[in-house]
PAKOL-148265 format. One record per residue (C-alpha): residue number from 0; residue in three letters; x, y, z. Coordinates in Angstrom, 2 decimals, decimal comma, padded with zeros to 5 digits. Example, Ala and Ser with C-alpha at 12.3 -4.5 7.8 and 13.67 -1.06 7.14 Angstrom:
 dogu lumlum      xx      yy      zz
    0    ALA  012,30 -004,50  007,80
    1    SER  013,67 -001,06  007,14
END
This chain:
 dogu lumlum      xx      yy      zz
    0    MET  000,00  000,00  000,00
    1    LYS  002,85  002,39  000,83
    2    CYS  004,38  001,63 -002,56
    3    ILE  001,18  002,62 -004,39
    4    ALA  000,90  005,84 -002,37
    5    SER  004,54  006,70 -003,12
    6    LEU  004,12  006,03 -006,83
    7    SER  000,94  008,09 -006,89
    8    MET  002,69  011,03 -005,23
    9    LEU  005,67  010,75 -007,58
   10    LEU  003,39  010,74 -010,62
   11    SER  001,49  013,77 -009,31
   12    LEU  004,71  015,69 -008,75
   13    SER  006,05  014,86 -012,20
   14    ILE  002,80  016,06 -013,82
   15    LEU  002,90  019,24 -011,74
   16    PHE  006,54  019,89 -012,69
   17    SER  005,81  019,31 -016,38
   18    ALA  002,87  021,72 -016,34
   19    THR  004,89  024,33 -014,45
   20    ALA  007,83  024,05 -016,85
   21    GLN  005,60  024,46 -019,89
   22    SER  003,74  027,44 -018,44
   23    ALA  007,08  029,09 -017,61
   24    GLY  008,03  028,91 -021,28
   25    MET  010,66  026,20 -021,05
   26    GLY  011,41  023,95 -023,98
   27    MET  011,09  024,36 -027,73
   28    ASN  010,20  022,71 -031,00
   29    GLY  006,42  022,77 -030,79
   30    MET  006,34  023,98 -027,21
   31    GLU  006,25  027,47 -025,78
   32    MET  009,30  029,65 -026,28
   33    PRO  011,36  030,72 -023,28
   34    VAL  010,22  034,03 -021,89
   35    THR  012,50  037,02 -021,54
   36    ASP  011,66  039,67 -019,03
   37    LYS  010,82  043,23 -020,10
   38    LYS  014,33  044,57 -019,45
   39    HIS  015,82  042,14 -022,01
   40    GLN  013,32  042,74 -024,81
   41    ASN  015,05  044,29 -027,82
   42    THR  018,43  043,90 -026,08
   43    ALA  021,23  042,05 -027,90
   44    ILE  021,94  038,74 -026,17
   45    ALA  025,19  036,87 -026,92
   46    ALA  025,13  033,08 -027,16
   47    ILE  027,07  030,07 -028,47
   48    GLY  025,50  027,09 -030,13
   49    VAL  025,51  024,50 -032,89
   50    VAL  023,33  024,95 -035,96
   51    LYS  020,97  021,98 -036,20
   52    GLN  018,77  023,01 -039,11
   53    VAL  018,55  025,82 -041,65
   54    ASP  015,35  026,81 -043,47
   55    ARG  016,29  029,72 -045,68
   56    ASP  012,83  029,84 -047,33
   57    LYS  011,10  030,37 -043,97
   58    GLY  013,91  032,55 -042,59
   59    ILE  014,47  030,22 -039,63
   60    VAL  017,49  028,53 -038,11
   61    VAL  017,40  025,91 -035,33
   62    ILE  020,28  026,26 -032,87
   63    ALA  021,19  024,05 -029,90
   64    HIS  022,60  026,77 -027,66
   65    GLU  024,64  026,59 -024,49
   66    PRO  023,19  028,00 -021,26
   67    ILE  022,53  031,75 -021,47
   68    LYS  023,32  033,03 -017,98
   69    SER  022,12  036,59 -018,61
   70    LEU  018,60  035,24 -019,18
   71    GLY  018,77  032,36 -016,71
   72    TRP  018,19  029,85 -019,53
   73    SER  019,58  026,34 -019,55
   74    ALA  020,97  024,79 -022,71
   75    MET  018,24  023,99 -025,21
   76    THR  017,41  023,77 -028,90
   77    MET  015,43  026,72 -030,27
   78    ASP  014,06  028,13 -033,49
   79    PHE  015,36  031,61 -034,30
   80    SER  014,19  033,95 -037,05
   81    VAL  016,79  035,39 -039,41
   82    GLU  015,65  038,61 -041,03
   83    ASP  018,89  039,58 -042,77
   84    MET  019,25  036,91 -045,45
   85    ARG  022,99  037,66 -045,75
   86    LEU  023,48  035,99 -042,35
   87    PHE  022,57  032,63 -043,92
   88    ASP  025,99  032,73 -045,63
   89    LYS  027,52  032,20 -042,15
   90    ILE  024,95  029,68 -040,92
   91    LYS  025,69  026,11 -041,93
   92    GLN  024,18  022,97 -040,42
   93    GLY  026,57  021,35 -037,93
   94    ARG  028,65  024,52 -037,47
   95    LYS  029,36  025,96 -034,02
   96    VAL  028,48  029,66 -034,01
   97    HIS  028,81  032,65 -031,74
   98    PHE  025,69  034,67 -032,31
   99    GLU  023,58  037,50 -030,98
  100    PHE  019,82  037,65 -030,94
  101    ARG  017,03  039,93 -029,78
  102    HIS  013,53  039,26 -028,52
  103    VAL  011,38  041,27 -030,91
  104    ALA  007,60  041,08 -031,42
  105    GLU  007,21  037,69 -029,71
  106    LYS  010,05  036,01 -031,59
  107    TYR  013,78  035,58 -031,21
  108    VAL  015,74  037,12 -034,08
  109    VAL  019,41  036,38 -034,86
  110    THR  021,17  039,67 -035,61
  111    VAL  024,87  038,70 -035,66
  112    VAL  026,69  035,45 -036,52
  113    LYS  030,43  034,90 -036,06
END
């Protein structure tokens, strides 16, 4: 009986954690985007990551980035918009990049790629 009660509590906690994480904007690829606070909106944020996918036609790049301490984000894989098409010349699948992005109009936009 104690085993069933323990399993039930563990399941409840894992469901609660999952719901909390999603509502806080954690995770990507079909899930909510991480949330930046007001003071970081439109501010250039530096990051390092590996390009996982490039969709030039949609103006999107998927990057698995390292933790971003200034935002309190853990490492994750995210979709970023790329508005300056010339940046795609520096964005190749599998390449490690140093990049900057901004949170603009409810999306994350890559502005610099090194």
